C-alpha positions in Angstrom: -8.8 -25.3 -33.6 -10.3 -25.0 -36.8 -12.7 -22.4 -35.5 -10.1 -20.4 -33.5 -7.9 -20.2 -36.8 -11.0 -18.9 -38.7 -11.6 -16.4 -35.9 -8.0 -15.4 -36.3 -8.3 -15.0 -40.0 -11.4 -12.7 -39.3 -9.4 -10.5 -36.9 -6.7 -10.1 -39.4 -9.1 -9.0 -42.1 -11.1 -6.5 -40.1 -7.9 -5.1 -38.3 -8.1 -1.8 -39.9 -11.7 -1.2 -39.0 -11.0 -2.4 -35.3 -8.0 -0.2 -35.4 -9.9 2.7 -36.1 -12.6 2.0 -33.5 -10.1 1.3 -30.7 -7.2 3.4 -31.4 -3.8 2.1 -32.2 -2.6 1.2 -28.7 -5.6 -0.6 -27.6 -5.6 -2.3 -30.8 -2.1 -3.6 -30.3 -3.0 -4.8 -26.8 -5.9 -6.4 -28.4 -4.0 -8.1 -31.1 -1.3 -9.2 -28.6 -4.1 -11.1 -26.7 -6.1 -12.6 -29.6 -3.2 -13.6 -32.0 -0.1 -13.7 -29.9 -1.2 -16.0 -27.4 -0.9 -19.7 -28.5 -4.5 -21.1 -28.3 -5.2 -23.8 -26.1 -7.8 -26.4 -27.2 -11.3 -25.4 -25.6 -13.2 -27.9 -23.3 -16.2 -28.0 -25.6 -17.6 -31.4 -23.8 -17.8 -29.7 -20.4 -21.4 -29.2 -19.6 -22.7 -25.8 -18.9 -22.7 -24.4 -15.2 -25.5 -25.7 -13.1 -26.0 -22.1 -11.6 -26.2 -19.0 -13.6 -24.9 -17.2 -10.5 -23.1 -18.9 -7.5 -25.3 -19.7 -4.8 -25.2 -17.6 -1.7 -22.7 -18.4 1.1 -25.8 -19.6 3.1 -26.9 -22.0 0.6 -23.5 -23.5 0.2 -23.1 -24.2 3.9 -26.7 -26.0 3.8 -25.4 -28.2 1.0 -22.4 -29.0 2.9 -24.4 -29.6 5.9 -27.2 -31.9 4.1 -24.9 -33.7 1.6 -24.3 -37.5 3.1 -21.0 -37.9 1.4 -19.1 -35.9 -0.8 -16.6 -37.7 -3.4 -13.7 -35.0 -3.0 -13.6 -32.4 0.2 -10.8 -29.8 -0.4 -9.3 -27.9 2.6 -7.9 -24.6 1.6 -9.3 -21.7 -0.7 -6.2 -20.4 -2.2 -5.5 -20.8 -5.9 -4.5 -24.5 -5.8 -7.4 -25.4 -3.6 -9.9 -23.5 -5.8 -8.3 -25.1 -8.9 -8.9 -28.7 -7.4 -12.3 -28.0 -6.9 -12.8 -26.7 -10.6 -11.1 -29.6 -11.7 -13.1 -32.2 -9.5 -16.6 -30.7 -10.2 -15.9 -30.3 -13.8 -15.0 -34.2 -13.9 -18.5 -35.0 -12.4 -17.3 -35.4 -8.9 -19.5 -34.5 -5.9 -17.1 -31.7 -4.7 -16.8 -29.4 -1.6 -14.2 -27.1 -0.4 -13.8 -25.2 2.6 -11.3 -22.3 3.8 -10.8 -20.9 7.2 -10.3 -17.3 6.2 -11.3 -15.7 2.7 -10.5 -17.0 -0.8 -7.0 -15.9 -1.6 -6.4 -14.5 1.7 -3.0 -16.0 2.0 0.1 -16.2 -0.4 -2.3 -16.3 -3.6 -3.2 -12.5 -3.2 0.4 -11.6 -2.1 2.5 -12.6 -5.3 4.5 -10.4 -7.9 1.3 -10.5 -10.1 3.3 -12.4 -12.9 2.1 -15.5 -14.9 5.3 -16.7 -15.9 7.6 -19.9 -16.9 10.7 -18.8 -14.7 13.4 -17.3 -16.6 15.8 -18.0 -13.7 14.6 -21.6 -13.5 15.6 -22.3 -17.3 19.1 -20.7 -16.5 19.4 -23.2 -13.7 18.0 -26.0 -15.6 20.6 -25.4 -18.6 23.5 -24.6 -16.2 22.9 -27.8 -14.1 21.6 -29.9 -16.8 18.4 -30.2 -14.5 15.7 -32.1 -16.6 13.1 -31.4 -13.6 13.5 -27.8 -13.7 13.5 -27.7 -17.6 10.1 -29.7 -17.5 8.9 -27.4 -14.8 9.6 -24.2 -17.0 7.9 -26.1 -20.1 4.6 -26.8 -18.1 4.7 -23.3 -16.6 4.8 -21.6 -20.3 1.8 -23.9 -21.2 0.0 -22.9 -18.2 0.8 -19.5 -18.8 -0.8 -19.5 -22.1 -3.9 -21.2 -20.9 -4.5 -18.8 -18.3 -4.1 -15.8 -20.6 -6.6 -17.5 -22.7 -9.4 -18.6 -19.9 -9.5 -15.1 -18.1 -8.4 -12.5 -20.9 -10.1 -9.7 -18.7 -7.8 -10.3 -15.8 -4.5 -11.0 -17.6 -2.4 -9.8 -20.5 1.0 -10.3 -21.7 3.6 -7.7 -20.5 7.0 -6.8 -22.0 9.6 -7.0 -19.5 13.2 -5.0 -20.0 16.3 -6.4 -18.9 19.0 -3.8 -19.0 22.6 -4.6 -20.1 25.6 -3.0 -18.4 28.4 -4.8 -19.6 29.2 -5.8 -23.1 29.8 -9.5 -22.5 26.3 -9.8 -20.9 24.3 -9.0 -24.0 25.2 -12.3 -26.1 24.9 -14.2 -22.6 21.5 -13.1 -21.8 20.2 -12.8 -25.2 21.0 -16.6 -25.8 19.4 -17.3 -22.4 16.0 -15.4 -23.4 16.0 -16.8 -26.9 16.0 -20.2 -25.3 12.8 -19.1 -23.2 11.3 -18.4 -26.5 12.3 -21.7 -28.0 11.1 -23.8 -24.7 7.7 -21.9 -25.1 7.4 -23.1 -28.8 3.9 -22.2 -29.8 3.0 -20.8 -26.4 5.5 -18.0 -27.0 3.8 -14.9 -26.4 5.9 -12.6 -28.6 9.4 -12.8 -29.6 12.0 -11.3 -27.5 14.3 -8.4 -29.0 17.4 -6.4 -28.3 17.2 -2.6 -28.1 20.0 -0.1 -28.2 20.8 2.2 -25.4 18.8 5.0 -27.1 15.9 2.9 -27.8 15.9 1.2 -24.4 15.9 4.8 -22.7 12.8 5.9 -24.9 11.0 2.9 -23.7 12.0 3.3 -19.9 13.3 7.0 -19.6 14.0 6.6 -15.9 16.5 3.9 -16.3 20.0 4.5 -15.3 22.0 5.4 -18.2 25.3 5.8 -17.3 27.3 2.5 -18.5 24.4 1.1 -20.2 24.9 -1.0 -23.2 21.4 -1.7 -24.3 18.5 -4.0 -23.1 16.8 -7.1 -24.3 13.0 -7.5 -23.8 10.9 -10.6 -23.5 7.2 -11.3 -22.8 5.5 -13.0 -19.8 2.0 -12.6 -18.6 0.5 -10.4 -15.7 -2.6 -10.8 -13.7 -4.7 -9.8 -10.8 -4.0 -12.4 -8.6 -6.6 -12.2 -5.9 -9.5 -11.5 -8.4 -8.0 -14.4 -10.4 -8.4 -16.8 -7.3 -11.8 -15.4 -6.6 -12.9 -16.1 -10.3 -11.7 -19.5 -10.0 -13.7 -20.1 -6.9 -16.8 -18.7 -8.1 -16.4 -20.7 -11.5 -16.3 -23.9 -9.3 -19.4 -22.8 -7.5 -21.3 -22.3 -10.8 -20.2 -25.7 -11.7 -21.9 -27.1 -8.5 -19.0 -27.3 -6.2 -20.0 -26.6 -2.4 -17.6 -23.7 -1.5 -17.7 -21.9 1.6 -15.1 -19.3 3.1 -14.5 -18.6 6.9 -15.2 -22.2 7.5 -12.4 -23.8 9.7 -11.4 -27.6 9.8 -11.3 -28.5 13.8 -10.3 -32.0 13.2 -10.5 -34.9 10.5 -12.8 -37.5 10.6 -11.7 -41.0 10.4 -13.2 -44.5 9.9 -11.9 -47.9 9.8 -11.7 -49.7 6.3 -13.4 -52.9 6.6 -11.1 -54.7 4.1 -7.4 -53.4 5.8 -8.7 -52.8 9.1 -6.8 -49.4 8.8 -8.3 -45.9 9.7 -9.1 -43.8 6.7 -9.5 -40.3 6.5 -13.4 -39.8 5.8 -14.0 -36.1 6.1 -13.5 -33.3 8.7 -15.2 -31.5 11.4 -15.9 -27.8 10.3 -16.6 -24.6 12.1 -18.3 -21.7 10.8 -15.9 -18.8 11.9 -18.8 -16.4 11.6 -21.5 -18.0 13.6 -19.5 -20.6 15.5 -21.8 -23.4 14.2 -20.1 -26.9 13.9 -21.0 -29.7 11.7 -19.3 -32.6 9.8 -18.5 -32.9 6.1 -18.1 -36.3 5.0 -16.2 -37.3 1.9 -14.4 -40.3 0.1 -11.3 -38.3 -0.5 -10.0 -35.2 1.5 -7.3 -33.2 -0.1 -5.0 -30.8 1.7 -4.2 -27.7 -0.1 -3.3 -25.4 2.7 -0.1 -23.9 1.2 2.1 -22.8 4.3 -0.1 -24.5 6.6 0.4 -27.9 4.9 2.1 -29.5 8.0 -0.5 -28.2 10.2 -3.0 -30.5 8.5 -0.8 -33.4 7.9 0.1 -33.5 11.7 -3.7 -33.3 12.2 -3.8 -36.6 10.2 -0.8 -38.1 11.9 0.8 -36.3 14.9 4.2 -38.1 13.5 4.0 -36.7 10.1 7.5 -35.4 8.8 7.5 -31.5 8.2 7.9 -30.9 4.6 7.2 -27.4 4.1 10.1 -24.6 4.5 8.4 -21.2 4.3 9.9 -18.3 2.8 8.9 -14.8 3.1 8.5 -12.6 0.0 8.1 -8.8 0.6 6.6 -6.7 -2.1 5.9 -2.7 -2.2 3.8 -0.4 -4.3 5.1 2.9 -5.2 3.5 5.8 -7.8 3.0 4.9 -11.3 5.6 7.2 -12.4 8.3 5.1 -11.5 7.8 2.9 -14.2 6.3 3.2 -17.8 2.8 2.1 -18.1 3.5 -0.9 -20.3 6.9 -2.3 -19.7 8.5 -4.0 -16.5 12.1 -4.2 -15.8 14.0 -7.4 -14.3 17.0 -7.1 -12.0 18.5 -10.6 -12.6 21.4 -10.4 -10.0 20.8 -8.3 -7.0 23.6 -7.3 -4.4 22.7 -10.6 -2.7 22.0 -12.9 -5.4 18.1 -12.6 -5.3 16.1 -11.5 -8.2 13.9 -8.3 -8.3 11.1 -7.2 -10.7 10.0 -3.7 -11.2 6.6 -3.7 -12.9 3.5 -1.4 -13.8 0.5 -3.0 -12.0 -3.0 -1.3 -11.8 -1.6 2.1 -12.8 1.0 1.7 -9.9 4.4 0.3 -9.5 5.1 -2.8 -7.8 8.8 -3.9 -6.9 9.9 -7.3 -5.1 10.4 -9.6 -4.1 12.6 -10.8 -1.3 13.3 -14.4 -0.2 13.9 -15.0 3.5 13.3 -18.1 5.9 10.0 -17.3 8.2 7.6 -18.9 10.7 4.3 -19.7 9.3 1.8 -17.2 10.4 -1.7 -16.1 9.3 -0.6 -12.5 9.5 2.6 -11.8 7.8 4.2 -8.3 8.3 6.7 -6.6 6.0 9.9 -5.7 7.6 11.5 -2.3 7.4 14.6 -4.2 6.2 13.2 -6.0 3.5 11.4 -2.7 2.5 14.7 -0.7 2.4 16.4 -3.7 0.4 14.0 -3.3 -2.4 14.4 0.6 -2.4 18.1 0.2 -2.5 17.9 -2.1 -5.6 15.4 0.0 -7.4 17.9 2.9 -6.9 20.9 1.0 -8.6 18.7 0.9 -11.8 17.1 3.8 -11.9 18.4 7.3 -13.0 20.2 9.8 -10.5 17.4 12.5 -11.5 14.7 10.2 -9.8 14.9 10.3 -6.2 13.6 7.2 -4.8 11.9 8.0 -1.5 10.9 5.9 1.4 8.0 7.9 1.6 6.8 7.1 -1.8 6.0 3.4 -0.7 2.3 3.6 -0.9 1.7 -0.1 0.2 4.0 -3.1 1.4 3.2 -6.7 2.0 4.7 -10.2 2.8 3.6 -13.4 1.4 4.5 -16.8 2.6 5.8 -18.9 -0.3 5.5 -22.7 0.7 8.7 -24.2 -0.6 8.5 -27.9 0.3 10.6 -31.0 0.2 9.4 -34.4 -1.4 8.8 -36.7 1.6 9.2 -40.0 -0.8 12.7 -38.5 -2.1 15.9 -40.1 -0.9 17.2 -36.5 -0.3 14.5 -35.3 2.2 16.5 -31.9 2.9 16.3 -31.0 -0.8 13.7 -28.5 -1.7 11.5 -29.7 -4.6 11.2 -26.8 -7.4 8.0 -28.3 -8.5 4.9 -29.4 -6.7 4.6 -32.5 -4.6 1.4 -34.7 -4.4 1.8 -37.0 -1.4 -0.7 -39.7 0.0 -0.6 -40.5 3.6 -1.3 -43.9 5.1 -4.9 -42.9 5.9 -5.5 -41.4 2.4 -5.1 -37.7 3.2 -3.8 -36.4 -0.2 -1.5 -33.4 0.0 -0.6 -31.0 -2.8 2.1 -28.5 -1.7 4.8 -26.3 -3.6 4.4 -25.2 -7.2 3.9 -21.6 -8.3 0.8 -19.5 -9.0 1.2 -20.0 -12.9 0.7 -23.9 -12.7 -2.3 -23.9 -10.3 -4.3 -25.9 -13.0 -1.8 -28.4 -13.8 -1.3 -29.0 -9.9 -5.0 -29.3 -9.5 -5.1 -32.0 -12.4 -2.4 -34.1 -10.8 -3.9 -34.1 -7.4 -7.4 -35.0 -8.8 -5.8 -37.7 -11.0 -4.1 -38.7 -7.7 -7.0 -38.8 -5.8 -9.1 -40.7 -8.4 -6.6 -43.3 -8.6 -6.0 -43.8 -4.7 -9.7 -43.8 -3.7 -11.3 -45.5 -6.6 -13.4 -42.3 -7.7 -15.4 -42.8 -10.9 -14.3 -39.6 -13.1 -12.9 -38.9 -16.6 -9.6 -37.0 -17.4 -9.3 -33.2 -16.6 -11.6 -30.8 -18.5 -10.2 -27.3 -17.4 -7.7 -26.8 -20.3 -9.6 -23.8 -22.1 -12.5 -23.7 -19.9 -13.3 -19.8 -19.4 -13.4 -18.5 -16.0 -15.9 -16.4 -14.6 -16.2 -13.1 -16.4 -13.8 -14.3 -19.3 -16.3 -15.9 -22.0 -17.9 -12.7 -23.3 -15.4 -10.3 -22.5 -14.0 -8.0 -25.3 -11.5 -4.9 -25.1 -14.4 -2.8 -26.3 -16.8 -4.0 -23.4 -16.2 -0.8 -21.4 -17.3 1.4 -24.2 -20.7 -0.2 -23.9 -20.7 0.4 -20.0 -20.0 4.0 -20.8 -22.6 4.4 -23.2 -25.4 2.3 -21.7 -24.9 3.4 -18.1 -23.2 6.6 -18.1 -20.2 5.6 -16.2 -16.8 7.4 -16.3 -14.6 5.9 -19.0 -12.0 5.2 -16.4 -14.5 3.5 -14.1 -15.9 1.4 -16.8 -12.4 0.4 -18.0 -11.6 -0.6 -14.4 -15.1 -2.7 -14.1 -14.5 -4.5 -17.7 -10.9 -5.4 -16.6 -12.2 -6.7 -12.9 -15.5 -8.5 -13.7 -15.3 -9.1 -17.3 -18.5 -9.8 -18.9 -20.0 -9.7 -15.2 -19.4 -5.9 -15.3 -22.9 -5.2 -16.6 -24.3 -6.5 -13.3 -22.0 -4.2 -11.3 -23.3 -1.3 -13.2 -26.8 -2.1 -12.8 -26.1 -1.4 -9.1 -24.3 1.6 -9.5 -25.9 4.9 -7.5 -26.9 7.9 -9.4 -24.1 10.7 -8.7 -26.4 13.6 -9.0 -23.9 15.3 -11.5 -24.3 16.0 -15.2 -21.5 13.6 -15.6 -20.9 10.8 -14.8 -24.5 9.8 -14.4 -23.8 6.6 -12.2 -20.9 5.5 -10.4 -20.3 7.1 -7.0 -16.3 6.5 -6.1 -15.3 5.1 -3.0 -12.1 7.3 -3.0 -11.5 10.2 -5.4 -8.3 8.9 -6.9 -9.3 5.2 -7.6 -12.0 4.0 -9.9 -13.6 1.7 -7.4 -17.2 2.5 -6.7 -19.7 2.0 -4.1 -21.9 -0.8 -6.3 -18.8 -3.1 -6.0 -19.0 -3.2 -2.4 -22.6 -4.6 -2.9 -21.5 -6.9 -5.7 -18.7 -8.2 -3.7 -20.9 -9.7 -1.0 -22.5 -11.8 -3.9 -18.9 -13.1 -4.4 -18.8 -14.2 -0.7 -17.1 -11.2 0.5 -17.9 -11.4 4.4 -15.6 -8.6 6.0 -14.4 -5.4 5.4 -10.8 -6.8 5.0 -12.1 -8.9 2.2 -13.5 -5.9 0.5 -10.5 -3.6 0.5 -7.8 -6.3 -0.1 -9.5 -9.0 -2.6 -12.7 -7.7 -4.0 -11.0 -4.3 -4.5 -7.4 -4.1 -4.3 -7.4 -0.8 -2.8 -5.3 -2.0 0.3 -2.6 -3.4 -2.1 -2.5 -0.1 -3.9 -2.6 2.8 -1.2 -3.3 2.0 2.4 -4.1 5.6 3.3 -6.8 5.7 0.5 -8.1 2.2 1.9 -8.3 3.8 5.3 -10.4 6.6 4.0 -12.7 4.3 2.3 -13.1 2.1 5.0 -16.0 3.8 6.7 -18.2 4.0 3.8 -17.2 0.4 3.0 -18.5 -0.6 6.3 -21.7 1.4 6.3 -22.6 -0.1 2.9 -21.7 -3.9 4.0 -23.5 -3.2 7.4 -26.7 -2.3 5.2 -26.7 -5.4 3.2 -25.6 -7.8 6.0 -27.5 -6.4 8.5 -24.8 -5.4 11.0 -25.7 -3.6 14.1 -23.3 -0.9 15.5 -21.1 -2.8 17.8 -20.5 -5.2 14.4 -19.5 -2.1 12.4 -17.1 -0.8 14.9 -15.5 -4.3 15.1 -15.1 -4.4 11.5 -13.9 -1.0 11.0 -11.0 -1.7 13.9 -10.2 -5.1 12.3 -9.6 -3.7 9.1 -7.7 -0.8 10.4 -5.3 -3.3 12.1 -5.0 -5.2 9.1 -3.8 -2.2 7.1 -1.6 -1.3 10.1 0.5 -4.5 10.3 0.1 -6.5 7.1 -0.2 -3.7 4.4 2.8 -1.5 5.6 1.0 1.2 7.5 3.1 0.3 10.7 6.3 1.1 8.7 4.8 4.5 7.5 4.1 5.5 11.5 7.7 4.4 12.2 8.9 7.0 9.8 7.5 10.0 11.7 7.1 9.7 15.2 7.5 12.1 18.5 11.0 10.5 18.6 12.0 11.4 15.2 15.2 13.4 14.6 15.0 17.0 13.6 17.9 17.3 11.0 17.4 20.8 9.4 19.8 23.5 8.5 19.3 26.7 10.7 18.2 28.5 7.7 15.3 25.8 6.9 14.4 25.9 10.7 13.9 29.7 10.4 11.9 29.4 7.0 9.7 26.6 8.6 9.0 28.4 11.7 7.9 31.7 9.7 5.7 29.4 7.7 4.1 27.9 11.0 3.7 31.3 12.7 1.6 32.3 9.7 -0.8 29.9 11.1 0.0 30.2 14.7 -0.9 34.0 14.8 -1.3 33.8 18.7 2.0 32.5 19.2 0.6 29.4 21.1 3.4 26.9 19.9 0.5 24.8 18.2 -1.9 25.2 15.6 -5.6 23.6 15.2 -8.0 23.2 12.6 -9.4 26.6 13.7 -6.1 28.2 12.9 -5.8 26.5 9.5 -9.5 27.6 8.7 -8.8 31.2 9.5 -6.1 31.4 7.0 -7.9 29.6 4.5 -11.1 31.8 4.8 -8.5 34.9 4.5 -7.7 33.7 1.0 -11.2 32.7 0.3 -10.7 29.0 0.3 -13.1 26.5 1.6 -12.2 23.2 3.1 -14.7 21.0 5.1 -13.8 20.4 8.6 -13.6 16.5 8.5 -10.9 16.9 5.8 -9.0 19.4 7.8 -9.1 16.8 11.0 -7.6 14.2 8.4 -4.7 16.4 7.5 -4.1 17.6 11.1 -4.1 14.0 12.5 -1.6 12.7 10.0 1.0 14.9 11.7 -0.4 15.0 15.3 2.0 12.5 16.6 1.0 12.6 20.3 -2.9 12.7 19.3 -3.8 15.5 21.4 -5.7 17.2 18.5 -3.2 19.9 17.6 0.1 20.2 15.7 2.9 21.6 17.8 6.0 23.4 16.4 8.1 20.5 17.1 5.8 18.0 15.3 5.8 20.3 12.2 9.7 20.6 12.3 9.8 16.8 12.6 7.4 16.4 9.5 9.6 18.7 7.4 12.8 17.1 8.4 11.4 13.6 7.5 10.0 15.0 4.2 13.5 16.4 3.4 15.1 13.0 4.0 12.5 11.2 1.6 11.1 9.1 4.4 7.7 10.9 4.3 5.9 12.3 1.0 2.8 13.6 0.1 1.7 15.0 3.5 -1.4 16.9 2.7 -0.9 19.5 5.6 2.9 20.3 4.6 1.5 20.7 1.0 -1.3 23.1 2.0 0.5 25.3 4.4 3.6 25.8 1.6 0.9 26.7 -0.9 -1.0 29.1 1.4 2.4 30.8 2.3 3.1 31.4 -1.2 -0.6 32.5 -2.3 -1.8 34.5 0.8 -1.8 37.6 -1.6 -3.0 36.0 -4.9 -5.9 34.2 -3.6 -5.4 31.1 -5.6 -7.2 27.9 -4.7 -5.3 25.3 -2.7 -5.4 21.7 -3.8 -5.8 19.4 -0.8 -5.9 16.0 -2.7 -3.1 13.5 -1.5 0.0 13.9 -3.2 0.8 10.2 -3.8 0.1 9.6 -0.2 3.4 7.6 0.3 3.9 5.7 3.7 
C-alpha cells in the first residue's frame, strides 16, 4: 500500500503535464481509474506465471490426457469456473478446467456489462432489515474495486443517472444512493451528487424533460464481459492450469473410498467436441460451475438430487450510440411492471435491459419480440418526444439465462438465495451456483476453500485479490498512442486494441496486415464502421477461438453490437480462420452456416426478418403510395413491375456513380422477401411502410433510391454505407 500511495502522489504531482499530453477528458478518465478506485492489496507473493503465453489448445489437451491425477477439476468455463481455476492454480493446486462450448459462451457474455454492488439489493436490505443482502452488497462493492484494479483495460467507472420526476422522490433516492456510497466505504469510486433539471438535461439531453425535477448521479463499474471472462481463462492457463474449451463431460468417474466404503467422485469422462476423442480426467476434487446447467451435472452425480436452479431469462437490446450520452448511463428504478431497466453507453453503442422472466434451460436462448418491445416501451417513457424510439433501430438483441438458486441446505427450499451457494454432495461433488458477475472472484475463493477442506488438499489462502489479469499489468491510458506511432494504426483502431487486449495489443499490432494506403499503414478492418481488424482473427485463435461464432461474439463483440455488420464480416473471418486452422471447403461452409444460424436465432436477426415479410401490411396514405411508385418507376424504366441490380446500376451510371456488384446484390437481398433475385413493387411498398412505422431503419436500398431521385440532375455521389443498420 505504501508503494501505491507513493504512485498516487506522483500522479498528483505530475497531473498538469499528463493532462497536457492526454487532453482534459482522457486525463479525467485516467484520474478516475488511478485515484478514485480504492486500491486493493496486491498479491505480491504469488509466483510469476509459468507460461509467458497460454499454451495451445492441443498442448492443454495433452496435459489433460497425460496427468495421472489433478488436485482440482472444474467443469464450466464461465466467469465463476475460470475464476475457480485461477484461484486454485495460484494456490499451487494442480488444476484442470473443461468447458463444453467456448469460454463465456453462456450467461457470462450476455450480461448488462455492469460491475456493481446492486443498488436495488441495498434498498431491499434496508427496507426488510435483511443482513444477508447487506453483506452481499458490501462484498460486491469490494469486488467491484478489485476488478476495476486488476483489469483496467477492460473496465472503467461509469456515472449512472437516476432521473427524478416527483419532488418527494428526491430525498428518498438521495438517502439511498448516499447509503450506497457509505457501504462502499474506501471502495467508493466517486461520491454521488444531485443535478438540477437544467444540469441533468445538459448531461443527458435526450431525457424526457416534462415534469423532470432533477437527477441523482452515482458511480458503478462497466466492463467488456466476454473479454473479461477470456482474460481470466488465459491468466489461469498462463499460471499453469490445463484449460480446454469444447470439451464435454460425458459422465462422472467414481471410486470407492476405502475408509468409508462410499462412492466418491474422482474425475470425469471427457469428449473433445471438435475431434470426437474421449478420455478420462482424474482429480481428487471435482467442481460443478456450470451456471444454468447446475442441476444437469448434479443429477449426473446423483439422479435423485433435488433441483436447485430456477433459471430466469434476461433480454438486452443494442441501439445506436446517439440514444445515450457517450459517458453516462441511465437507471429506471421502477418500470411499469416493477423491474429495473438500465440504459447504458457501451462500445460506442447503447445497451438497454434487462427483463426477468422464468425460462427453460437451453444452450441457445432466443430473445423474444415481446421482451424487445417491453424494453423499447420503457425507453420511450424516459426519452424526449423529440427522439423517435424505433423498433428498426435495434441493432442486436440477446437473451441470457440467469441461474437463480435455492440453498439445498436451507429450511425453506423454495426461497431463492440472493447470494451464491456452495454445496457438497455425499459423493464429494462441489457445486458453486448463483451469485453475480461482479463477485466471481469471491465465489471462486469460497469454492476452493470448501474444496480444500472437504478433500484435504494442501494449499494456502486465496491469492487472487490484486492479481492482474492478462493484459492489465502494463496497460496505461496512453498505450494506444504508442500503437499509432510505432505501427501506423488508425487512432480508433489503436484505442480499441488497447482497450481490448491491454499490454498484449502490441502482439496484435505485429500481426496486422499492410493496408496499401498512405494512412493507416497497417490494420485492415473486418467491416468499415467498426475498429475490428483482420489481425484479431489470427490472434483470437491463440486465445482458444475454435469457431467463427467464437470470433464474432466473444473474441470480437461484433455480433453483440450489430448483427448485420457481423454477417458481412463472416466470409472474411471464415476465410482467415480456415487458413490458420486448415479448414477444407466443406468445413468453411459449415462454419459460415452455423454462424449465420447463431446470428439469426440468438442475436436477434430472426426478429429483424419478422419486421419485414411478404405478409407485411402496407399502411400508406394514397399520396405516399403515389410518391413511392414514382420513385420505384425511375428505376423500373421498362415498367416490368420489379427492379434488379441491372436497373439500379443503369440509374447510378447516369449520374456517374459506381457501386460494385456485390454491394448491390447485398442491398437488394435485404429487401427481396421472396428471394427471387429481384425487388417487386409490392416489396418496395412494404419496405417503405415498415420504415414509416419505425419497424425498419437504415435500409441501404431505400436511402440510395431516395438520394438518387433527389440528385439525378445534380450528379452528387450517393452514400451506400449502412445508416445504423437496425434490425
